[in-house]
C-alpha positions as CSV (number, residue, x, y, z in Angstrom):
1,M,20.6,-4.5,10.9
2,K,20.3,-1.4,8.7
3,K,17.3,-1.2,6.4
4,Q,18.2,-0.4,2.8
5,H,15.9,1.7,0.7
6,V,13.9,-0.1,-2.0
7,L,11.3,1.4,-4.3
8,T,8.2,1.5,-2.2
9,E,4.7,2.4,-3.3
10,I,1.4,2.3,-1.4
11,I,-1.7,1.8,-3.5
12,V,-5.1,2.6,-1.9
13,N,-8.5,1.3,-3.2
14,V,-11.6,2.9,-1.6
15,H,-15.1,1.4,-1.8
16,P,-18.1,1.9,0.5
17,L,-17.9,-1.8,1.5
18,E,-14.1,-1.9,2.2
19,K,-10.9,0.0,1.9
20,R,-7.7,-1.8,0.8
21,V,-4.1,-0.7,1.1
22,A,-1.4,-2.5,-0.8
23,V,2.3,-2.0,-0.1
24,L,4.6,-2.8,-3.0
25,E,8.4,-3.1,-2.8
26,E,10.1,-3.3,-6.2
27,N,6.6,-4.0,-7.7
28,K,6.1,-7.0,-5.4
29,L,3.1,-7.1,-3.1
30,V,4.5,-7.4,0.4
31,E,1.6,-6.2,2.6
32,L,-2.2,-5.9,2.2
33,F,-4.5,-4.2,4.7
34,I,-8.2,-4.4,4.6
35,E,-10.8,-2.4,6.5
36,K,-14.4,-3.7,6.2
37,Q,-17.3,-1.5,7.0
38,N,-19.2,-4.3,8.7
39,K,-16.3,-5.6,10.8
40,A,-15.3,-2.6,12.9
41,N,-13.3,-3.3,16.1
42,L,-14.3,-0.6,18.6
43,V,-11.7,-1.5,21.3
44,G,-9.2,1.3,21.7
45,N,-11.4,3.9,19.9
46,I,-11.5,7.3,21.6
47,Y,-14.8,9.2,21.7
48,K,-16.0,12.6,22.7
49,G,-19.2,11.5,24.4
50,I,-22.2,12.9,26.3
51,V,-23.2,11.8,29.8
52,K,-26.7,10.4,29.6
53,D,-27.3,9.2,33.1
54,V,-25.4,9.0,36.4
55,L,-26.2,6.2,38.9
56,P,-24.5,6.9,42.3
57,G,-25.8,3.5,43.6
58,M,-23.8,1.7,41.0
59,G,-20.9,4.2,41.0
60,A,-21.2,4.4,37.2
61,A,-22.5,6.5,34.4
62,F,-23.9,5.7,31.0
63,I,-22.3,7.6,28.1
64,D,-23.6,8.2,24.6
65,I,-20.7,7.8,22.2
66,G,-22.9,7.5,19.1
67,L,-23.4,3.7,19.2
68,E,-26.7,1.8,19.2
69,R,-26.4,1.3,23.0
70,T,-25.0,3.7,25.6
71,A,-21.6,2.7,27.0
72,F,-20.7,2.1,30.7
73,L,-18.1,4.1,32.6
74,H,-17.3,3.1,36.2
75,Y,-16.3,5.7,38.8
76,T,-12.9,4.1,39.3
77,D,-12.2,4.5,35.5
78,I,-12.7,8.3,35.5
79,V,-9.6,10.4,34.9
80,L,-10.1,14.0,36.1
81,D,-7.5,15.5,33.8
82,F,-9.7,14.9,30.7
83,L,-12.8,16.5,32.3
84,D,-10.8,19.7,31.9
85,I,-9.3,18.8,28.6
86,F,-10.3,22.1,26.9
87,E,-8.6,24.2,29.6
88,K,-5.0,25.4,29.0
89,E,-3.7,24.1,32.3
90,Q,-4.4,20.6,33.4
91,P,-3.2,20.1,37.0
92,R,-2.7,16.5,38.2
93,K,-5.9,15.4,39.9
94,H,-6.9,12.2,41.7
95,I,-10.1,10.7,42.9
96,N,-10.9,8.7,46.0
97,K,-11.7,5.4,44.4
98,G,-13.2,4.1,47.6
99,D,-16.2,6.5,47.5
100,S,-18.0,5.9,44.2
101,S,-21.1,7.7,45.4
102,K,-19.3,11.0,44.7
103,I,-19.6,10.3,41.0
104,T,-22.5,12.9,40.9
105,Q,-19.9,15.6,41.9
106,L,-17.9,14.8,38.8
107,L,-20.4,14.0,36.1
108,K,-23.8,15.5,35.2
109,P,-26.3,14.5,32.4
110,G,-25.5,16.4,29.3
111,Q,-21.9,16.9,30.1
112,E,-19.3,16.2,27.5
113,I,-16.5,13.7,28.3
114,I,-13.5,12.1,26.6
115,V,-13.4,8.3,26.9
116,Q,-11.8,5.2,25.3
117,V,-13.4,1.8,24.7
118,H,-11.9,-0.7,27.0
119,K,-14.2,-3.7,26.1
120,G,-16.4,-3.9,23.1
121,P,-20.2,-4.4,23.4
122,I,-21.3,-8.0,24.1
123,G,-24.9,-9.2,23.5
124,S,-27.2,-6.7,25.1
125,K,-24.4,-5.0,27.1
126,G,-22.9,-1.7,25.9
127,A,-19.2,-1.1,25.6
128,R,-17.1,-0.7,28.8
129,L,-15.2,2.7,28.9
130,T,-12.2,4.1,30.6
131,G,-11.1,7.7,31.0
132,Q,-7.4,6.7,30.9
133,L,-6.5,7.4,27.3
134,S,-3.7,5.4,25.7
135,I,-2.3,5.0,22.1
136,P,-0.6,1.8,21.5
137,G,2.4,1.4,19.2
138,K,4.7,-1.4,18.2
139,Y,7.2,-0.9,21.0
140,L,5.5,1.8,23.2
141,V,2.2,2.7,24.7
142,F,1.6,6.5,24.8
143,F,-0.2,8.0,27.7
144,P,-1.0,11.7,27.1
145,N,-1.8,12.5,30.8
146,K,0.9,10.6,32.6
147,S,4.6,11.4,33.1
148,K,6.3,8.2,34.1
149,I,8.1,5.5,32.1
150,A,7.1,1.9,32.9
151,I,9.1,-1.0,31.4
152,S,7.8,-4.5,30.9
153,R,8.8,-6.9,33.6
154,K,9.7,-9.5,31.0
155,I,12.8,-7.3,30.1
156,N,15.1,-8.8,32.7
157,S,18.3,-7.0,32.1
158,S,18.8,-4.1,34.4
159,H,21.4,-2.6,31.9
160,E,18.8,-2.8,29.1
161,K,16.1,-1.2,31.2
162,S,18.5,1.6,32.1
163,R,19.5,2.1,28.4
164,I,15.8,2.3,27.3
165,R,14.9,4.6,30.1
166,N,17.7,7.0,29.3
167,I,16.7,7.1,25.6
168,L,13.0,7.7,26.3
169,T,13.7,10.3,29.0
170,A,15.6,12.4,26.5
171,L,12.9,11.8,23.8
172,K,9.6,12.4,25.5
173,S,7.8,15.5,26.7
174,P,7.5,15.8,30.5
175,E,3.7,15.5,30.5
176,V,3.7,12.3,28.5
177,G,3.9,8.8,30.0
178,L,5.1,5.7,28.3
179,I,4.9,1.9,28.8
180,V,7.7,0.0,27.1
181,R,6.6,-3.3,25.7
182,T,8.6,-6.5,25.8
183,E,9.1,-6.3,22.0
184,A,11.2,-3.2,22.5
185,E,14.1,-5.1,24.0
186,G,17.3,-4.5,21.9
187,N,15.8,-1.7,19.7
188,S,17.9,1.2,18.6
189,E,17.5,4.8,19.6
190,E,16.3,5.5,16.0
191,D,13.5,2.8,16.4
192,F,12.3,4.5,19.6
193,A,12.5,8.0,18.1
194,N,10.4,7.0,15.1
195,E,7.8,5.3,17.2
196,Y,7.5,8.1,19.7
197,K,7.3,10.7,16.9
198,A,4.4,8.7,15.3
199,L,2.5,8.3,18.5
200,A,2.9,12.0,19.4
201,K,1.7,12.9,15.9
202,T,-1.4,10.8,16.4
203,W,-2.2,12.5,19.8
204,R,-1.8,16.0,18.2
205,L,-4.4,15.0,15.6
206,I,-6.7,13.7,18.3
207,E,-6.4,17.0,20.3
208,K,-7.3,18.9,17.2
209,Q,-10.4,16.9,16.6
210,L,-11.5,17.0,20.2
211,A,-11.4,20.8,20.1
212,H,-13.7,21.1,17.1
213,A,-15.8,17.8,17.0
214,K,-19.4,17.8,18.1
215,A,-20.3,15.1,20.6
216,P,-21.1,12.3,20.4
217,T,-18.4,11.3,17.9
218,C,-15.4,9.1,17.5
219,V,-12.2,11.1,17.3
220,F,-9.7,8.2,17.0
221,E,-10.2,4.7,15.6
222,E,-7.3,2.7,16.9
223,N,-7.8,0.1,14.1
224,A,-8.9,2.5,11.4
225,L,-7.0,2.1,8.2
226,E,-6.7,5.9,7.7
227,N,-4.9,6.3,11.1
228,Y,-2.7,3.3,10.5
229,L,-1.8,4.5,7.1
230,I,-0.7,7.9,8.3
231,R,1.0,6.8,11.5
232,D,2.8,3.6,10.5
233,L,2.8,3.0,6.8
234,F,3.4,6.3,5.1
235,G,6.9,7.5,5.9
236,E,9.9,9.1,4.3
237,Y,11.0,5.8,2.8
238,V,7.8,5.6,0.7
239,D,8.2,6.9,-2.8
240,R,4.6,7.6,-3.5
241,L,1.0,7.0,-2.2
242,V,-1.6,6.6,-4.9
243,I,-5.3,6.8,-3.9
244,D,-8.3,6.2,-6.2
245,D,-10.8,8.3,-4.2
246,K,-10.5,12.2,-4.1
247,V,-12.3,12.6,-0.8
248,F,-10.1,10.1,1.0
249,A,-7.0,11.6,-0.6
250,R,-8.0,15.1,0.5
251,S,-8.5,13.8,4.1
252,I,-5.0,12.2,4.1
253,V,-3.4,15.4,2.7
254,A,-5.2,17.6,5.2
255,Q,-3.8,15.6,8.1
256,L,-0.3,15.4,6.5
257,E,-0.2,19.2,6.1
258,D,-0.4,19.5,9.9
259,L,1.7,16.4,10.9
260,A,4.2,15.7,8.1
261,P,4.0,18.4,5.3
262,E,7.2,17.0,3.7
263,L,5.1,13.9,2.6
264,V,2.2,15.8,0.9
265,N,3.9,16.0,-2.5
266,K,4.1,12.2,-2.5
267,V,0.3,11.8,-2.5
268,E,-1.3,11.2,-5.9
269,V,-4.9,10.7,-7.0
270,Y,-5.5,7.9,-9.5
271,K,-7.6,9.3,-12.4
272,E,-7.5,6.4,-14.9
273,D,-10.7,4.5,-15.9
274,S,-9.3,1.0,-15.2
275,P,-9.5,-0.2,-11.5
276,I,-6.4,0.9,-9.6
277,F,-5.6,-2.7,-8.4
278,D,-5.7,-3.9,-12.0
279,A,-3.4,-1.2,-13.1
280,W,-0.7,-2.4,-10.7
281,A,-1.6,-6.1,-11.3
282,I,-2.5,-6.4,-7.6
283,E,-5.8,-8.2,-8.0
284,K,-4.1,-11.3,-9.5
285,K,-1.5,-11.2,-6.8
286,I,-4.2,-11.2,-4.1
287,E,-5.6,-14.4,-5.5
288,T,-2.4,-16.3,-4.8
289,I,-2.7,-15.6,-1.0
290,F,-5.3,-18.4,-0.8
291,H,-3.0,-20.9,-2.5
292,S,-1.0,-23.2,-0.2
293,R,1.7,-23.7,-2.9
294,V,3.8,-20.8,-4.1
295,Y,6.0,-21.2,-7.1
296,L,9.5,-19.7,-7.3
297,P,11.0,-18.1,-10.5
298,S,13.6,-20.9,-10.7
299,G,11.0,-23.7,-10.8
300,G,11.1,-24.6,-7.2
301,N,8.2,-24.1,-4.8
302,I,7.2,-23.6,-1.2
303,R,4.1,-25.0,0.5
304,I,2.5,-23.2,3.4
305,E,0.2,-25.0,5.8
306,Q,-1.5,-23.2,8.8
307,T,-2.7,-25.0,11.9
308,E,-3.9,-23.8,15.3
309,A,-0.5,-24.5,16.9
310,L,2.0,-23.4,14.2
311,V,2.7,-22.6,10.6
312,S,4.7,-25.1,8.6
313,V,6.6,-24.2,5.4
314,D,8.2,-26.8,3.1
315,V,10.7,-26.0,0.4
316,N,11.0,-28.1,-2.7
317,T,13.2,-28.0,-5.8
318,G,10.3,-28.8,-8.1
319,S,11.4,-28.7,-11.7
320,F,14.6,-26.8,-10.9
321,T,17.7,-29.0,-11.5
322,G,20.3,-26.3,-12.0
323,S,23.3,-26.2,-14.2
324,T,26.1,-26.5,-11.7
325,H,26.9,-28.8,-8.7
326,Y,24.0,-30.2,-6.8
327,S,24.8,-28.4,-3.5
328,E,24.9,-25.1,-5.4
329,T,21.5,-25.9,-6.9
330,I,20.1,-26.5,-3.4
331,K,21.6,-23.4,-2.0
332,K,20.2,-21.2,-4.8
333,T,16.7,-22.7,-4.3
334,N,16.8,-22.2,-0.6
335,I,18.0,-18.6,-0.8
336,E,15.3,-17.8,-3.3
337,A,12.8,-19.6,-1.1
338,A,14.0,-17.7,2.0
339,S,13.2,-14.3,0.4
340,E,9.8,-15.5,-0.8
341,I,8.9,-17.0,2.5
342,A,9.7,-13.7,4.2
343,R,7.4,-11.9,1.8
344,Q,4.6,-14.4,2.3
345,I,4.9,-14.1,6.1
346,R,4.4,-10.4,5.9
347,L,1.7,-10.6,3.2
348,R,-0.4,-13.3,4.9
349,D,0.4,-12.0,8.4
350,L,1.6,-15.4,9.5
351,S,2.2,-15.4,13.2
352,G,3.1,-17.4,16.3
353,V,5.6,-20.2,15.7
354,I,6.6,-20.7,12.0
355,V,8.7,-23.8,11.1
356,V,10.6,-23.8,7.8
357,D,11.9,-27.0,6.3
358,F,14.5,-25.9,3.9
359,I,16.1,-28.5,1.5
360,D,18.8,-30.3,3.4
361,M,22.3,-28.7,3.2
362,T,25.5,-30.1,4.7
363,D,27.7,-27.1,4.0
364,E,27.6,-24.7,7.1
365,G,28.5,-21.7,4.9
366,H,25.5,-22.4,2.7
367,R,23.3,-22.6,5.7
368,Q,24.5,-19.2,6.9
369,E,23.9,-17.6,3.5
370,V,20.3,-18.9,3.6
371,L,19.7,-17.6,7.1
372,E,21.1,-14.2,6.1
373,A,18.8,-14.0,3.1
374,F,15.8,-14.9,5.4
375,R,16.7,-12.3,8.0
376,I,17.2,-9.6,5.3
377,G,13.8,-10.5,3.9
378,L,12.2,-10.0,7.3
379,N,14.2,-6.8,8.1
380,R,11.4,-4.6,6.8
381,D,8.6,-6.5,8.6
382,R,6.6,-4.2,11.0
383,A,5.9,-7.0,13.3
384,K,8.4,-8.1,15.9
385,N,10.0,-11.3,14.7
386,K,13.0,-13.5,15.5
387,V,14.7,-16.1,13.2
388,Y,16.6,-18.9,15.0
389,S,19.5,-20.9,13.6
390,F,19.1,-24.3,12.0
391,T,18.1,-27.1,14.4
392,E,19.7,-30.5,14.4
393,L,16.9,-31.7,12.1
394,G,17.7,-28.9,9.6
395,L,14.7,-26.8,10.5
396,V,14.5,-23.0,10.9
397,E,12.1,-21.7,13.5
398,V,10.6,-18.2,13.4
399,T,8.6,-16.4,16.1
400,R,6.4,-13.5,15.0
401,K,3.7,-11.4,16.6
402,R,0.4,-10.9,14.8
403,M,-0.3,-7.4,13.6
404,R,-3.9,-7.6,12.5
405,T,-6.7,-10.0,11.5
406,S,-5.3,-12.4,8.9
407,L,-6.2,-12.0,5.3
408,V,-7.7,-15.5,5.2
409,A,-10.0,-14.6,8.1
410,N,-10.9,-11.3,6.5
411,Y,-11.8,-12.8,3.1
412,S,-13.4,-16.0,4.1
413,E,-15.9,-17.7,6.5
414,P,-16.3,-21.3,7.6
415,C,-17.6,-23.5,4.9
416,P,-21.1,-25.0,5.9
417,H,-20.4,-28.1,3.8
418,C,-17.2,-29.2,5.6
419,N,-17.9,-28.3,9.2
420,G,-15.4,-25.5,9.2
421,T,-12.4,-27.4,8.0
422,G,-12.2,-25.5,4.7
423,K,-12.7,-21.9,3.7
424,I,-14.7,-20.1,1.0
425,L,-15.0,-16.5,0.0
426,S,-17.3,-14.6,2.2
427,R,-20.5,-13.0,0.9
428,D,-19.2,-9.5,0.9
429,A,-16.0,-10.7,-0.9
430,V,-18.2,-12.2,-3.6
431,V,-20.2,-9.0,-4.0
432,M,-16.9,-7.1,-4.3
433,R,-15.8,-9.4,-7.0
434,I,-19.1,-8.8,-8.9
435,Y,-18.6,-5.0,-8.5
436,R,-15.1,-5.2,-9.8
437,W,-16.2,-7.4,-12.7
438,L,-18.8,-4.7,-13.7
439,N,-16.2,-2.0,-13.2
440,R,-13.7,-3.8,-15.4
441,A,-16.2,-4.6,-18.2
442,E,-18.0,-1.3,-18.1
443,Y,-16.6,0.0,-21.4
444,F,-17.5,-3.2,-23.3
445,I,-21.0,-3.9,-21.9
446,K,-22.1,-0.2,-22.0
447,N,-25.9,-0.3,-21.9
448,D,-26.3,-4.0,-22.3
449,K,-28.9,-5.7,-20.0
450,L,-27.4,-8.3,-17.7
451,R,-28.5,-10.9,-15.2
452,I,-26.2,-11.8,-12.4
453,V,-26.8,-15.3,-10.8
454,V,-25.6,-15.9,-7.2
455,H,-26.2,-18.3,-4.4
456,P,-29.2,-17.5,-2.1
457,V,-26.9,-16.6,0.7
458,V,-25.1,-14.0,-1.5
459,M,-28.5,-12.9,-2.8
460,D,-29.6,-12.1,0.7
461,F,-26.5,-9.9,1.2
462,V,-27.2,-8.1,-2.2
463,N,-30.8,-7.4,-1.2
464,K,-29.6,-5.7,2.0
465,N,-26.9,-3.7,0.2
466,R,-28.5,-2.6,-3.1
467,D,-26.9,0.8,-2.8
468,Y,-23.5,-0.8,-3.7
469,F,-24.8,-1.3,-7.3
470,V,-26.7,2.0,-7.7
471,T,-24.5,2.9,-10.6
472,Y,-25.8,-0.1,-12.5
473,Q,-29.3,-0.3,-11.2
474,N,-30.9,0.2,-14.6
475,Q,-28.6,-2.2,-16.3
476,I,-28.5,-5.3,-14.1
477,E,-30.8,-7.7,-12.3
478,F,-30.0,-10.3,-9.8
479,S,-31.3,-13.8,-9.5
480,E,-30.5,-16.7,-7.1
481,D,-29.6,-20.3,-7.8
482,P,-29.0,-22.7,-4.9
483,A,-27.1,-25.0,-7.3
484,I,-24.4,-22.4,-7.8
485,R,-21.4,-22.3,-5.4
486,Q,-21.6,-19.7,-2.7
487,D,-18.2,-18.2,-3.7
488,T,-19.0,-17.9,-7.4
489,F,-21.3,-16.0,-9.7
490,K,-22.5,-16.0,-13.3
491,V,-23.1,-13.0,-15.6
492,L,-25.7,-13.6,-18.4
493,S,-26.3,-11.2,-21.2
494,L,-30.0,-10.5,-22.0
495,P,-32.1,-11.5,-23.7
496,D,-30.1,-14.4,-25.1
497,E,-28.8,-15.3,-21.6
498,K,-25.3,-16.0,-22.9
499,D,-22.8,-16.6,-20.1
500,I,-20.1,-13.8,-20.4
501,T,-18.6,-14.3,-16.9
502,S,-15.2,-15.5,-18.0
503,K,-14.8,-12.9,-20.7
504,Y,-14.0,-10.2,-18.2
505,T,-12.7,-12.2,-15.2
506,T,-9.3,-11.3,-14.0
């Protein structure tokens, strides 16, 4: 299905606590990505490290990659190619995996080495490393020091395997290896070309950093928002990328000048006084993500419920009665709901099995129109998905692979008052709300003295992160109140202690 161009903008909000990237299509929020400073996922990161100790008895080495604890590299996970990564020629080398005592012939304390995190640190144990570097994509996994193409065994058709192999053989460089994921089945040559181009672009960037970076340092964060933004989000179809931080914008432009110079003129720095997400009305749109019920323009609504096993979506006519025949009213509501459900699936990153209960339709033509609207809505989804036809019970099933940590998980934590059955805003999310409140009200409060009242749990977080409010340190004071809800706060003007919270709340 060919993707039609729609007005697409990417809006980036940068703060020391978190970075947020919003993707808008025709001014509608369709995707939101969040990178939190205190929730970094190290698995997949590539480091230029330093060998700290070599233990031939264990057949392993401990590598300093800049973390609190040294990481562990076993002899069998060493790849000799990358021990000579700075040489112009890299002949294929192999090690005798049965003789781990020879690790001292390969690694010496103080030696620099290129490694990737295979398993993150657990408890008192450091991260487990591998020397076999790989860069995962949506359909392919890129190996910079292999040459073969391996195809998932779950792709059963020999004709499909042959088709994919022929496409990739023509696309890839001889020194590059690829693994073809199951999700790649049925993809077009254009899909493979775009994916390969993005992965190769990422590897060129890594090579550049490896040549100049001082160890120990991370040269590639697989889950870093900056890399994901350049590799997967920002492409030719995007009309503009607007960033509210000059340093972050310069970093993006510097990388684009090497990798995709044609996109540089689409990057803009936001210079207005009002918060960037307020300027695009994104903040209010984010609030609706936590609502189970979403209202449609016509007056109908959809209700989204998530469980461990599946996601259920129910469509209702609500107050919409229509002005024509009843069946036409139902069809219109369902088509409108299909487009909105597709948007919510992308925005909330709903995954696994999704079951949609559309309003009953007896006309087969109407059913096909609704299915077509649903599939068109998911056509721009970056995650692999499949929409099945109506079942005998009138349900539509969707399967979709998760792309990232869900927004609900990112913005919330288990509620201590309901044994985890409900969710509340996390402490750092409350602090970010306070920061945005101050940012939004800055012009009006000027030099007024303020007291901000928070729950003791939030107060503990504030005390450990006072630098987030350094701009307002002479203007505000914090106090705690166990009676206040953990996910809320109050702003009192001093000395009269008048509550002004709602005055500047979005």
